[in-house]
Backbone bond lengths (Angstrom), bond angles and torsions (degrees), N, CA, C in turn:
res aa  C-N    CA-C-N  psi(-1)  N-CA   C-N-CA  omega(-1)  CA-C   N-CA-C  phi
1 M - - - 1.385 - - 1.500 111.16 -
2 S 1.288 117.19 155.63 1.463 120.85 -175.99 1.572 110.47 -119.05
3 I 1.331 115.44 -20.00 1.453 116.07 -174.86 1.601 108.58 -84.31
4 G 1.358 113.81 136.30 1.369 120.05 176.22 1.475 117.35 76.18
5 N 1.345 115.75 -159.67 1.449 120.28 -175.50 1.561 108.54 -104.89
6 A 1.363 113.45 124.93 1.471 115.57 178.86 1.453 113.38 -61.15
7 D 1.364 117.92 -27.93 1.492 118.30 -175.85 1.489 111.28 -61.48
8 S 1.399 120.70 -31.32 1.458 119.21 178.27 1.483 110.04 -65.78
9 W 1.394 115.41 -38.34 1.506 116.02 -178.09 1.557 109.19 -76.32
10 D 1.330 117.55 -26.32 1.462 117.96 173.96 1.470 110.06 -58.17
11 R 1.357 116.53 -50.83 1.425 120.34 177.35 1.478 117.64 -62.51
12 Y 1.345 112.33 -37.50 1.527 117.68 179.27 1.494 109.08 -64.52
13 W 1.311 120.57 -50.82 1.509 120.65 -177.53 1.553 107.97 -68.24
14 A 1.346 120.29 -30.49 1.490 121.76 179.10 1.581 113.44 -61.82
15 H 1.359 112.66 -22.96 1.499 115.88 176.91 1.468 113.29 -73.46
16 G 1.390 115.52 -11.18 1.517 118.44 178.23 1.478 113.47 91.64
17 F 1.396 118.52 15.68 1.419 118.22 172.73 1.486 112.15 -70.29
18 L 1.427 116.71 143.53 1.400 120.45 -177.39 1.608 112.84 -86.80
19 T 1.405 112.38 -42.57 1.427 115.45 -179.72 1.570 111.63 -110.55
20 S 1.327 116.40 172.35 1.412 119.70 178.75 1.496 112.75 -84.47
21 C 1.305 115.92 0.83 1.490 122.50 175.55 1.565 109.94 -124.84
22 A 1.293 115.79 53.68 1.454 123.53 -172.73 1.484 113.47 -56.73
23 D 1.371 117.37 -31.31 1.425 121.65 -177.97 1.603 109.00 -72.68
24 A 1.308 114.57 -18.17 1.509 116.35 -179.31 1.476 111.72 -101.38
25 F 1.316 118.03 -24.72 1.477 120.31 -176.35 1.465 111.33 -126.71
26 A 1.265 119.40 113.90 1.480 123.00 -177.59 1.524 111.34 -63.48
27 G 1.330 118.00 -36.01 1.434 124.78 -177.83 1.435 112.54 -120.80
28 N 1.291 119.50 -129.80 1.522 120.62 171.30 1.540 109.03 -88.40
29 Y 1.326 112.28 169.94 1.430 120.02 175.55 1.497 114.66 -53.76
30 E 1.306 119.26 138.79 1.365 124.01 177.15 1.561 114.06 -131.00
31 G 1.339 117.10 -177.65 1.425 116.79 176.36 1.550 110.76 71.48
32 S 1.373 112.26 -148.76 1.495 114.91 179.50 1.449 116.23 -60.83
33 M 1.383 117.03 -29.21 1.447 118.61 -176.44 1.635 107.01 -68.19
34 R 1.293 115.76 -36.85 1.440 117.40 -179.39 1.538 109.77 -69.77
35 T 1.413 112.41 -44.57 1.430 122.15 -171.41 1.542 113.62 -58.93
36 V 1.440 114.96 -37.54 1.466 116.74 -175.38 1.511 106.73 -72.04
37 W 1.373 118.31 -28.37 1.472 117.77 -177.87 1.527 107.52 -82.25
38 E 1.224 122.39 -35.99 1.474 123.12 177.51 1.485 110.17 -60.07
39 K 1.365 113.98 -43.16 1.505 120.24 -176.02 1.587 106.74 -64.66
40 R 1.333 115.15 -44.09 1.419 117.17 -176.42 1.539 111.62 -67.23
41 F 1.306 115.34 -46.21 1.558 116.81 -177.08 1.491 109.71 -71.68
42 S 1.326 123.52 -24.93 1.424 128.15 174.87 1.520 112.50 -65.83
43 A 1.311 117.58 -24.03 1.489 123.67 -178.73 1.505 112.38 -85.20
44 L 1.258 119.03 -11.40 1.453 121.97 -176.30 1.472 111.19 -75.58
45 P 1.358 116.87 134.11 1.522 122.58 173.41 1.539 112.93 -60.09
46 D 1.245 115.96 153.16 1.500 119.05 173.84 1.558 108.48 -54.19
47 G 1.368 112.34 140.95 1.484 115.37 178.15 1.508 118.06 84.13
48 S 1.380 116.59 -1.66 1.444 122.30 178.44 1.521 111.02 -59.30
49 R 1.359 112.36 147.71 1.505 117.23 -179.85 1.567 106.27 -109.02
50 V 1.351 112.25 125.94 1.446 121.10 -174.24 1.583 110.03 -119.89
51 L 1.388 113.59 138.69 1.469 120.56 174.58 1.428 109.35 -124.65
52 D 1.317 117.63 117.46 1.517 121.46 172.80 1.449 109.51 -98.17
53 I 1.366 114.64 124.39 1.541 116.49 -174.49 1.485 110.21 -100.85
54 C 1.344 117.25 157.13 1.458 122.12 -179.38 1.504 107.97 44.90
55 T 1.327 115.14 52.96 1.504 119.52 -169.13 1.450 114.01 -75.50
56 G 1.363 121.95 -19.04 1.411 122.24 -171.56 1.503 110.06 64.20
57 N 1.314 115.33 -129.28 1.480 117.75 179.85 1.517 110.02 -96.11
58 G 1.284 116.31 22.90 1.430 120.24 167.55 1.546 123.85 92.01
59 A 1.351 115.60 23.80 1.407 123.29 -171.13 1.609 109.30 -56.56
60 I 1.271 114.51 -52.75 1.533 115.47 -177.50 1.505 110.05 -75.01
61 A 1.277 119.67 -41.05 1.536 120.09 176.95 1.467 112.00 -54.79
62 L 1.414 114.91 -40.44 1.487 117.35 174.96 1.548 112.60 -62.56
63 I 1.273 118.64 -41.46 1.470 119.67 175.72 1.478 111.54 -59.16
64 A 1.370 119.08 -40.52 1.374 121.57 178.56 1.529 111.23 -63.71
65 A 1.339 114.91 -44.06 1.488 117.58 179.57 1.581 113.02 -67.03
66 A 1.220 114.66 -37.06 1.552 120.51 179.61 1.568 106.50 -69.56
67 T 1.309 119.87 -41.22 1.545 118.92 177.23 1.478 109.81 -66.38
68 A 1.345 119.36 -40.08 1.466 119.96 -177.43 1.603 111.01 -64.95
69 R 1.335 113.66 -35.38 1.446 117.13 -178.87 1.510 108.88 -73.45
70 R 1.314 117.04 -37.36 1.519 118.33 -174.54 1.557 105.38 -70.57
71 L 1.354 120.12 -29.05 1.494 118.91 178.57 1.369 113.30 -99.45
72 D 1.336 118.31 10.22 1.536 125.56 179.92 1.460 109.28 48.42
73 C 1.429 113.22 53.27 1.512 120.50 -178.91 1.456 103.89 -125.78
74 K 1.361 116.32 141.08 1.386 122.73 -176.02 1.616 108.35 -96.44
75 L 1.294 116.26 124.96 1.442 125.82 175.15 1.490 109.93 -122.00
76 L 1.268 117.46 136.44 1.417 122.65 170.33 1.552 109.13 -95.54
77 I 1.390 113.73 108.31 1.414 121.66 -167.92 1.498 110.45 -113.30
78 H 1.378 116.14 123.69 1.450 123.45 171.77 1.459 106.91 -112.46
79 A 1.352 120.52 152.88 1.438 125.68 179.47 1.529 109.38 -143.39
80 I 1.276 118.22 126.80 1.432 121.69 -172.05 1.603 114.41 -123.94
81 D 1.199 118.16 149.24 1.464 122.74 176.36 1.466 111.53 -157.14
82 L 1.331 117.76 142.07 1.528 121.37 178.17 1.422 114.09 -71.43
83 A 1.405 113.54 -23.35 1.481 116.60 178.91 1.554 110.54 -82.68
84 D 1.334 111.32 173.33 1.488 115.88 175.48 1.555 102.34 -90.14
85 I 1.390 114.00 115.82 1.418 115.17 -178.14 1.552 114.92 -108.11
86 H 1.342 114.39 169.51 1.483 118.67 -170.77 1.495 106.43 -145.62
87 P 1.372 119.75 74.73 1.443 122.17 -175.04 1.584 107.17 -64.73
88 E 1.297 117.65 -33.59 1.466 122.55 -173.25 1.536 110.44 -63.28
89 R 1.330 116.59 -23.45 1.443 120.88 -178.65 1.584 109.09 -87.95
90 A 1.268 120.11 -18.84 1.409 126.21 -175.24 1.588 115.38 -94.72
91 V 1.329 110.70 -17.15 1.493 116.75 -175.35 1.495 114.61 -114.38
92 H 1.261 119.54 133.39 1.439 124.86 -174.92 1.460 115.48 -131.25
93 D 1.230 122.43 165.27 1.410 132.24 170.29 1.478 114.46 48.88
94 E 1.332 119.01 -121.72 1.449 123.78 -176.83 1.490 116.32 -60.53
95 A 1.389 116.04 -27.15 1.532 120.96 -176.54 1.524 110.49 -82.27
96 R 1.236 119.53 -14.50 1.524 121.57 -172.69 1.541 110.10 -62.93
97 P 1.322 126.07 -40.83 1.403 119.29 175.51 1.548 118.13 -59.01
98 L 1.289 114.40 -21.26 1.518 118.24 177.83 1.545 112.27 -60.45
99 L 1.338 113.89 -28.92 1.465 118.11 -179.84 1.544 110.97 -59.09
100 D 1.314 118.34 -26.85 1.461 119.24 179.27 1.598 113.92 -72.26
101 D 1.297 113.62 -12.37 1.487 118.35 -176.43 1.517 110.93 -99.30
102 I 1.431 118.02 7.45 1.451 124.63 -173.65 1.525 108.06 -131.38
103 N 1.320 113.69 135.27 1.432 122.05 178.53 1.589 104.77 -105.05
104 F 1.363 113.08 105.10 1.443 118.67 -179.34 1.502 114.27 -91.12
105 H 1.343 118.20 144.36 1.392 123.95 -178.07 1.489 111.57 -136.65
106 S 1.379 117.30 103.24 1.443 121.22 177.35 1.569 108.55 -81.00
107 R 1.267 114.68 165.60 1.476 122.47 178.50 1.486 112.12 55.42
108 T 1.321 122.41 35.61 1.449 127.42 179.35 1.496 108.88 -117.77
109 D 1.428 112.09 117.69 1.449 121.49 -177.56 1.487 110.58 -79.89
110 V 1.347 120.18 129.93 1.464 125.61 176.27 1.544 107.65 -59.18
111 C 1.246 122.57 -25.17 1.431 120.98 -178.49 1.528 111.84 -90.53
112 E 1.296 116.69 -0.51 1.447 121.83 176.28 1.502 107.14 -159.18
113 T 1.397 115.40 82.29 1.413 121.27 -169.89 1.501 114.17 -77.16
114 G 1.392 113.39 -34.50 1.478 119.66 -170.10 1.533 117.24 86.44
115 F 1.375 117.70 -4.38 1.400 122.15 173.92 1.554 110.00 -75.79
116 T 1.314 112.48 153.83 1.516 118.33 177.09 1.479 113.23 -76.09
117 N 1.309 115.42 165.27 1.478 122.44 178.69 1.521 110.29 -57.08
118 D 1.359 116.86 141.16 1.517 119.87 172.85 1.485 112.03 65.31
119 S 1.363 120.56 31.15 1.375 123.31 -176.94 1.514 118.32 -77.56
120 F 1.345 116.02 -23.05 1.507 119.35 -171.26 1.477 116.44 -133.11
121 D 1.291 116.31 142.79 1.525 121.98 175.58 1.499 110.78 -87.29
122 L 1.337 122.50 -24.41 1.400 124.23 -176.30 1.535 106.67 -146.01
123 I 1.303 119.92 127.42 1.399 124.68 167.68 1.492 112.28 -114.37
124 S 1.357 113.10 123.45 1.461 119.47 -176.17 1.526 114.72 -113.58
125 G 1.274 117.47 163.88 1.407 119.64 177.22 1.521 111.52 -170.19
126 H 1.324 118.29 124.87 1.538 118.12 -179.93 1.501 105.00 -117.00
127 F 1.347 116.08 113.89 1.413 125.19 -173.21 1.639 106.40 52.67
128 A 1.278 109.50 66.45 1.519 117.85 -167.22 1.507 113.10 -133.44
129 L 1.400 111.46 -69.47 1.490 119.83 -171.30 1.526 111.73 -60.19
130 E 1.310 116.73 -29.48 1.449 123.22 -177.22 1.577 113.00 -67.38
131 Y 1.374 116.45 -18.11 1.375 119.40 179.08 1.498 114.23 -89.29
132 A 1.294 118.23 -3.78 1.437 124.74 -174.87 1.566 107.11 -99.68
133 D 1.356 111.27 164.52 1.534 115.64 170.45 1.513 105.41 -74.41
134 R 1.315 115.48 112.92 1.472 124.55 -169.57 1.506 114.23 -46.28
135 E 1.316 117.28 -64.54 1.464 118.68 -171.59 1.541 114.63 -62.57
136 P 1.366 115.69 -43.62 1.486 114.14 -179.38 1.560 111.60 -69.48
137 A 1.382 113.84 -27.90 1.461 117.29 179.12 1.546 108.72 -70.03
138 V 1.284 115.84 -48.17 1.470 117.46 -178.85 1.471 112.29 -60.62
139 R 1.372 116.62 -45.62 1.411 119.52 178.32 1.541 113.95 -58.03
140 E 1.274 117.53 -40.40 1.446 120.48 177.09 1.563 112.65 -70.08
141 L 1.259 119.28 -39.47 1.507 125.44 -176.16 1.527 103.94 -66.00
142 V 1.330 117.00 -45.06 1.475 123.25 -179.75 1.572 108.30 -55.86
143 R 1.282 112.37 -46.33 1.469 120.49 -174.93 1.577 111.86 -59.42
144 I 1.303 115.59 -39.80 1.461 119.82 -176.60 1.523 113.78 -93.62
145 T 1.318 115.00 7.49 1.500 118.41 -179.20 1.533 108.21 -94.45
146 A 1.332 116.17 136.66 1.499 119.75 175.98 1.518 112.35 -75.37
147 E 1.317 110.79 163.94 1.467 116.34 174.68 1.488 111.74 -56.44
148 N 1.320 116.70 132.67 1.483 125.17 -177.19 1.526 109.89 68.79
149 G 1.404 119.92 13.14 1.429 121.01 176.10 1.525 108.25 -77.86
150 E 1.381 111.29 165.92 1.473 116.74 -172.81 1.507 109.34 -133.26
151 H 1.358 113.27 161.00 1.453 121.27 176.90 1.567 105.28 -123.38
152 M 1.249 117.17 142.56 1.481 119.71 174.73 1.585 106.30 -141.85
153 F 1.345 113.37 128.43 1.462 114.06 179.70 1.635 107.63 -136.37
154 V 1.271 113.21 146.44 1.466 120.75 167.66 1.574 102.58 -107.98
155 M 1.311 115.00 125.59 1.516 121.29 -172.07 1.504 106.94 -124.25
156 H 1.388 112.38 155.17 1.425 119.39 178.26 1.541 108.13 -71.81
157 S 1.308 119.23 144.74 1.392 126.01 169.78 1.483 111.70 -115.29
158 T 1.373 114.93 142.51 1.452 118.52 -178.40 1.516 113.14 -64.79
159 E 1.342 116.61 -13.02 1.447 121.76 -178.97 1.521 110.49 -102.11
160 S 1.299 121.34 3.51 1.444 121.12 -173.11 1.500 115.35 -78.44
161 V 1.403 114.51 158.06 1.431 117.34 177.59 1.569 109.73 -65.03
162 I 1.310 119.47 -25.94 1.441 118.54 178.96 1.495 109.10 -66.66
163 L 1.358 120.72 -41.72 1.443 119.94 175.47 1.519 116.39 -63.23
164 K 1.352 112.95 -33.41 1.452 116.86 175.65 1.525 111.33 -68.34
165 T 1.352 117.53 -37.06 1.432 120.64 178.53 1.529 109.60 -65.26
166 A 1.362 109.65 -44.10 1.505 115.46 -178.14 1.517 113.28 -58.96
167 A 1.345 116.48 -36.37 1.465 120.21 175.98 1.514 112.40 -59.96
168 V 1.393 112.82 -42.68 1.514 116.61 179.24 1.528 109.93 -66.19
169 E 1.387 116.16 -38.64 1.468 118.15 -177.22 1.537 111.00 -68.36
170 L 1.291 119.23 -36.60 1.449 124.35 177.27 1.573 109.82 -65.76
171 E 1.341 116.21 -34.22 1.547 119.94 173.89 1.476 106.01 -63.58
172 H 1.335 119.44 -46.45 1.519 121.22 179.72 1.487 113.45 -60.43
173 I 1.288 116.43 -37.35 1.458 118.05 178.19 1.552 111.73 -67.45
174 D 1.320 111.02 -38.93 1.530 115.21 173.66 1.555 110.47 -60.88
175 L 1.332 114.60 -38.95 1.537 119.09 176.48 1.527 109.61 -58.96
176 L 1.323 115.85 -49.93 1.522 118.00 -178.86 1.540 110.37 -60.64
177 H 1.337 119.29 -40.38 1.422 119.01 177.13 1.507 111.80 -63.77
178 G 1.358 115.44 -41.57 1.451 118.55 -178.14 1.564 111.97 -68.32
179 S 1.306 115.00 -33.85 1.456 117.69 -178.74 1.567 112.56 -77.44
180 A 1.295 111.52 -20.05 1.491 119.06 -176.49 1.601 111.26 56.99
181 L 1.345 115.63 35.60 1.419 118.97 -174.90 1.581 113.50 -50.26
182 F 1.341 117.92 -51.66 1.424 121.01 -178.39 1.526 113.66 -63.05
183 E 1.269 115.77 -35.75 1.386 119.38 -178.11 1.595 110.03 -74.00
184 R 1.305 116.55 -40.51 1.425 122.33 176.41 1.601 110.42 -60.84
185 A 1.366 110.86 -43.60 1.479 113.13 -179.85 1.531 112.13 -65.99
186 G 1.358 115.29 -40.00 1.489 116.73 174.10 1.478 117.42 -60.02
187 D 1.386 115.32 -40.13 1.361 118.10 177.79 1.584 115.82 -59.91
188 F 1.326 111.07 -47.73 1.473 121.98 175.50 1.543 114.37 -59.42
189 L 1.379 115.59 -40.62 1.471 120.68 -175.47 1.581 104.68 -70.55
190 R 1.261 116.56 -40.74 1.509 117.24 -178.21 1.524 110.69 -64.28
191 L 1.315 116.19 -33.60 1.446 120.59 -179.60 1.520 112.60 -67.28
192 V 1.314 114.25 -45.24 1.505 118.52 -175.82 1.482 118.84 -88.55
193 A 1.371 113.16 -11.41 1.498 118.14 -178.14 1.450 114.03 -61.78
194 N 1.366 116.93 140.54 1.444 125.72 176.37 1.541 114.66 59.10
195 K 1.293 111.29 27.50 1.520 116.24 176.69 1.562 111.65 -98.53
196 S 1.312 112.97 141.13 1.527 115.40 176.40 1.464 109.26 -77.54
197 A 1.342 117.37 173.05 1.474 119.22 179.79 1.518 108.20 -60.91
198 E 1.294 119.06 -39.21 1.486 117.14 -178.33 1.456 111.50 -65.95
199 E 1.290 117.88 -40.75 1.472 123.40 -178.86 1.499 108.56 -65.28
200 K 1.340 119.44 -38.73 1.453 118.12 178.82 1.558 110.13 -68.56
201 E 1.282 115.41 -35.11 1.450 115.82 179.27 1.544 111.38 -64.15
202 A 1.378 114.21 -38.01 1.483 120.21 176.65 1.526 107.37 -63.84
203 L 1.276 119.02 -45.02 1.473 122.81 -177.03 1.515 112.14 -56.73
204 A 1.342 116.05 -32.82 1.463 121.04 -179.82 1.535 112.96 -62.55
205 K 1.295 112.91 -15.58 1.522 116.41 -176.50 1.524 108.01 -103.93
206 M 1.352 118.97 -2.37 1.415 122.96 -176.12 1.556 112.00 -88.66
207 P 1.307 120.83 129.96 1.404 121.31 -178.94 1.602 115.77 -57.26
208 E 1.383 111.52 -37.37 1.521 114.53 179.52 1.451 109.94 -64.81
209 A 1.383 119.03 -39.56 1.462 119.45 -179.45 1.542 111.01 -65.29
210 E 1.287 115.09 -40.88 1.456 121.18 -178.52 1.542 107.59 -64.23
211 E 1.295 120.51 -44.31 1.449 125.23 176.71 1.503 111.26 -55.67
212 R 1.363 115.35 -46.90 1.478 114.64 -179.77 1.473 115.75 -72.05
213 R 1.342 116.17 -33.91 1.437 119.22 176.93 1.517 110.21 -65.73
214 T 1.347 114.75 -38.75 1.569 117.84 -178.38 1.408 107.91 -71.50
215 A 1.323 123.66 -40.43 1.428 126.79 177.94 1.509 111.75 -58.49
216 L 1.335 118.75 -43.05 1.467 122.06 -178.38 1.517 107.03 -70.50
217 N 1.326 116.68 -45.82 1.497 118.50 -176.25 1.554 109.93 -61.53
218 R 1.324 117.97 -38.95 1.416 121.02 177.83 1.516 111.36 -61.12
219 A 1.341 115.99 -49.12 1.487 122.00 179.06 1.519 110.16 -57.83
220 A 1.299 117.49 -48.42 1.556 119.23 179.94 1.429 110.15 -67.97
221 A 1.299 123.14 -31.94 1.502 123.08 178.44 1.565 109.22 -70.40
222 L 1.284 115.60 -37.19 1.446 119.58 -178.62 1.623 106.50 -66.14
223 V 1.272 116.15 -45.12 1.547 120.86 -178.84 1.574 105.72 -66.50
224 S 1.307 119.81 -47.23 1.470 121.90 -179.09 1.568 111.81 -58.61
225 A 1.381 119.12 -38.06 1.363 121.99 179.52 1.558 110.69 -67.57
226 A 1.275 115.61 -39.41 1.476 120.31 -179.96 1.563 108.05 -67.65
227 I 1.303 119.76 -38.49 1.417 118.55 179.15 1.534 113.11 -61.10
228 K 1.369 116.43 -37.41 1.409 121.61 175.72 1.497 115.99 -61.70
229 Q 1.272 111.65 -32.99 1.475 116.65 -173.97 1.542 116.70 -95.10
230 S 1.343 112.85 -8.22 1.490 121.49 -174.83 1.560 113.31 -95.68
231 A 1.266 115.54 141.88 1.462 119.58 171.68 1.468 110.31 -83.72
232 H 1.366 120.73 -14.41 1.487 126.21 -177.74 1.498 110.48 -131.55
233 P 1.346 117.38 68.06 1.483 118.17 -172.22 1.544 116.07 -96.42
234 E 1.359 112.73 18.14 1.496 116.20 -173.15 1.648 112.54 -56.34
235 I 1.366 113.36 -44.46 1.427 117.48 -173.02 1.547 106.69 -65.51
236 L 1.292 117.01 -42.15 1.477 117.24 179.58 1.539 113.01 -65.95
237 R 1.315 114.39 -37.62 1.442 115.95 178.13 1.542 110.73 -66.56
238 T 1.311 115.43 -37.54 1.544 119.77 173.76 1.474 109.60 -56.32
239 A 1.324 118.75 -45.05 1.455 120.39 -178.47 1.485 110.92 -61.56
240 L 1.300 121.73 -52.23 1.448 129.03 -176.36 1.608 105.54 -60.60
241 G 1.287 114.92 -38.53 1.516 119.04 179.00 1.502 114.73 -61.43
242 H 1.380 113.22 -36.29 1.418 116.93 177.42 1.533 112.55 -74.83
243 V 1.303 117.45 -30.29 1.485 122.45 176.41 1.586 108.75 -70.24
244 S 1.356 115.27 -37.86 1.436 116.69 176.24 1.445 112.86 -65.54
245 A 1.375 114.55 -40.50 1.451 118.65 -179.31 1.467 113.53 -68.51
246 A 1.250 116.87 -28.45 1.519 122.55 176.68 1.458 109.60 -67.74
247 Y 1.358 119.45 -40.73 1.459 123.22 176.74 1.568 112.08 -57.35
248 K 1.413 110.99 -42.74 1.494 117.19 -176.04 1.563 106.71 -70.97
249 A 1.330 115.94 -40.39 1.499 117.87 178.56 1.498 112.13 -64.78
250 L 1.314 121.03 -31.23 1.426 121.56 176.90 1.553 109.56 -65.19
251 A 1.267 115.62 -41.53 1.530 122.15 -177.83 1.535 109.17 -68.10
252 N 1.395 116.49 -39.60 1.422 119.59 -168.63 1.543 113.81 -100.68
253 E 1.311 115.64 -29.21 1.485 118.02 -172.81 1.531 114.49 -131.35
254 G 1.284 117.85 -6.73 1.462 116.43 175.99 1.501 113.47 107.57
255 L 1.379 111.20 171.26 1.539 118.40 -175.56 1.505 111.50 -63.23
256 D 1.350 119.32 -43.30 1.453 118.98 -172.88 1.608 109.20 -61.74
257 K 1.265 116.71 -42.02 1.487 119.94 177.97 1.543 111.77 -65.95
258 A 1.291 116.71 -35.58 1.454 119.14 177.37 1.498 110.77 -67.01
259 L 1.327 116.35 -41.63 1.464 118.26 178.55 1.506 112.64 -66.94
260 Q 1.321 114.00 -36.08 1.473 119.48 -179.57 1.592 107.70 -62.55
261 Q 1.421 115.47 -36.34 1.429 117.81 -179.10 1.519 111.22 -67.43
262 L 1.295 117.74 -35.07 1.448 124.09 179.49 1.597 107.91 -71.56
263 Q 1.292 115.24 -37.20 1.530 118.87 -178.73 1.588 105.62 -70.18
264 Q 1.348 117.49 -36.38 1.516 118.16 179.02 1.514 108.02 -67.78
265 G 1.368 119.02 -38.56 1.466 118.03 177.88 1.534 111.98 -65.10
266 A 1.345 116.09 -43.17 1.447 117.73 177.05 1.496 112.50 -60.61
267 A 1.315 117.23 -40.45 1.551 122.57 176.96 1.506 110.09 -59.97
268 E 1.322 115.84 -44.36 1.457 116.13 -176.66 1.565 112.24 -69.41
269 I 1.307 116.02 -39.21 1.457 117.56 174.22 1.485 110.78 -59.28
270 A 1.332 118.38 -45.29 1.430 122.57 -178.89 1.477 111.26 -59.95
271 A 1.385 116.80 -42.80 1.487 119.59 175.83 1.463 112.67 -58.82
272 N 1.331 116.59 -40.70 1.478 117.80 176.84 1.429 116.12 -66.46
273 A 1.367 114.40 -33.84 1.402 118.68 177.32 1.523 113.19 -65.55
274 G 1.275 115.40 -38.72 1.522 122.13 178.36 1.512 110.92 -67.21
275 R 1.391 113.92 -40.26 1.499 120.28 179.04 1.542 111.35 -63.23
276 L 1.356 112.95 -46.98 1.520 116.19 -176.15 1.475 110.64 -73.27
277 A 1.315 121.37 -32.40 1.512 119.34 173.41 1.510 110.28 -66.35
278 D 1.298 117.63 -39.81 1.497 116.10 176.35 1.533 111.21 -66.66
279 L 1.273 116.93 -37.34 1.492 121.04 179.02 1.460 110.60 -56.11
280 R 1.330 113.54 -51.00 1.505 118.59 -177.99 1.505 113.83 -63.38
281 Q 1.389 112.88 -36.37 1.475 113.42 177.74 1.491 112.44 -75.79
282 A 1.263 121.87 -19.83 1.476 126.66 -173.94 1.542 108.88 -85.19
283 A 1.266 119.39 -25.88 1.500 121.88 -168.29 1.513 109.03 -62.29
284 S 1.311 111.97 141.94 1.473 124.15 -176.35 1.489 117.44 -101.17
285 T 1.351 118.00 139.54 1.368 125.27 170.80 1.546 108.23 -92.01
286 L 1.300 114.68 168.39 1.477 119.85 179.67 1.627 107.55 -56.00
287 Q 1.317 117.20 -41.38 1.448 119.51 -179.22 1.484 109.90 -64.83
288 D 1.334 118.70 -36.13 1.507 119.02 178.66 1.498 108.17 -63.82
289 I 1.321 121.68 -42.25 1.454 124.26 -177.45 1.553 107.14 -67.40
290 K 1.274 121.61 -39.29 1.488 122.47 177.54 1.537 108.15 -65.25
291 H 1.243 117.74 -36.71 1.503 121.72 178.86 1.572 108.44 -64.80
292 L 1.300 115.22 -41.50 1.470 122.45 178.10 1.562 110.34 -57.77
293 G 1.361 115.60 -41.22 1.409 121.03 177.26 1.607 110.68 -63.12
294 E 1.298 116.23 -38.30 1.470 122.53 179.29 1.518 106.71 -66.46
295 L 1.300 119.42 -40.06 1.472 118.91 176.16 1.499 114.75 -62.41
296 Y 1.309 113.18 -42.78 1.512 118.17 174.47 1.475 113.12 -60.37
297 A 1.270 120.84 -40.77 1.367 126.74 177.08 1.576 110.99 -59.03
298 K 1.325 110.35 -46.56 1.544 118.73 -179.64 1.472 110.53 -57.62
299 Y 1.343 117.61 -36.01 1.507 122.39 -178.89 1.423 113.73 -96.15
300 G 1.345 121.06 13.01 1.442 119.98 167.63 1.530 115.91 99.40
301 F 1.308 122.20 5.94 1.381 125.64 175.12 1.540 109.43 -90.41
302 V 1.291 121.49 107.72 1.454 122.15 -170.56 1.576 109.97 -91.12
303 D 1.306 119.19 -19.87 1.408 124.41 175.65 1.477 111.04 -101.51
304 F 1.386 114.57 112.97 1.423 121.45 179.96 1.495 108.22 -143.55
305 S 1.358 116.89 128.90 1.529 120.77 -179.79 1.487 111.82 -144.20
306 F 1.192 120.26 161.48 1.440 120.89 176.52 1.581 112.17 -154.24
307 D 1.281 116.26 161.54 1.493 122.93 179.54 1.441 108.27 -155.57
308 V 1.264 118.19 179.39 1.455 120.95 174.70 1.490 111.62 -103.81
309 L 1.323 116.23 148.13 1.456 123.35 -179.50 1.497 109.02 -109.07
310 K 1.319 116.97 125.22 1.435 121.54 -175.02 1.570 108.51 -123.86
311 E 1.298 110.10 150.30 1.505 121.10 178.23 1.401 107.80 -124.96
312 E 1.325 118.75 120.77 1.508 119.58 175.81 1.499 111.36 -93.93
313 P 1.379 118.28 137.03 1.453 123.60 5.49 1.509 114.17 -93.88
314 A 1.341 120.99 5.87 1.412 124.29 -174.05 1.598 113.63 -55.20
315 G 1.264 112.59 -48.41 1.487 119.12 -178.15 1.508 112.04 115.33
316 L 1.306 118.95 -152.34 1.438 126.69 -175.69 1.492 111.76 -58.13
317 I 1.312 120.68 127.76 1.433 126.52 179.47 1.551 110.16 -101.75
318 G 1.369 115.14 -43.87 1.453 120.07 179.80 1.476 111.95 166.16
319 W 1.338 114.35 -166.71 1.482 120.95 177.64 1.444 111.58 -88.07
320 I 1.309 120.65 148.81 1.487 124.10 168.96 1.466 106.40 -121.53
321 V 1.348 115.17 122.22 1.499 122.55 -172.52 1.488 109.65 -116.02
322 H 1.343 119.66 137.49 1.449 125.49 172.46 1.473 110.14 -125.33
323 A 1.336 115.58 139.28 1.546 119.72 175.13 1.463 108.40 -145.05
324 R 1.369 119.09 144.26 1.417 119.52 -178.38 1.570 110.59 -132.19
325 R 1.211 118.04 143.95 1.485 125.82 176.97 1.517 110.21 -94.11
326 T 1.321 117.23 117.67 1.454 116.87 -179.08 1.543 104.11 -121.63
327 G 1.410 111.29 160.68 1.447 118.08 -178.85 1.424 119.08 71.31
């Protein structure tokens, strides 16, 4: 990906999320989003070569591998991402053997993949191509596509329910920053750490202690109120969860561990903020998709089509784009 700071995505994938919309999907993509990929991978002949770009921790590559196993079909699957990715942290239980069917490549730019000409029969990407510099990416992907090879991408739309959810989540992150929840929690934990029962009783009578306790309670109440009012409170719940875990760590492991828990929470929120900002910047209008078709025509792909992908009852998910190299 070329939009934004790759460090945010490094942190995001390091948390073990499987998709780029972890707040919306507990596991891998499901519903119509999964169906379109299973249908496409099912149509591939045995021995087809597949490249999944901007793969993250491998959501679409895993669907390809699962589809191939179900059909007893052999696919050569590569998956690339510019970020440092960790598929082994995102996949558990029965899906873990699928990792053996995928060749993952971290730190690999879609604009300069390093693969030889005509390497792939299908290039896929789910919320992927839109994060790259469009023309260099298309030029590179055309180069490594075999004759009669195809590209298929699901891309963010500016009108999608995902973008609307992202806007809400960014507001929640602004609320967390404004409340200074992690900072308030850290101040209070430092004050009460390593205190005996008698010392804590004395602290209760100190104005400074009361000020810190009140500041923390106000911040937590503000976040709790927003959780009750929001249809998408996951980021806020995550923040409160880290504060609760920090309290437990203080009691069981000491101040350093408690502060580390708060730092982990702040880093996770920051990673989400970077992801959401990139998502909003990457989303495509109808005109953007038409321009993408012009780029494909420029580089020799004569078959280009697009449609919208919807999920009931959620609504519009994004664009679905197809392109094919002929001759």
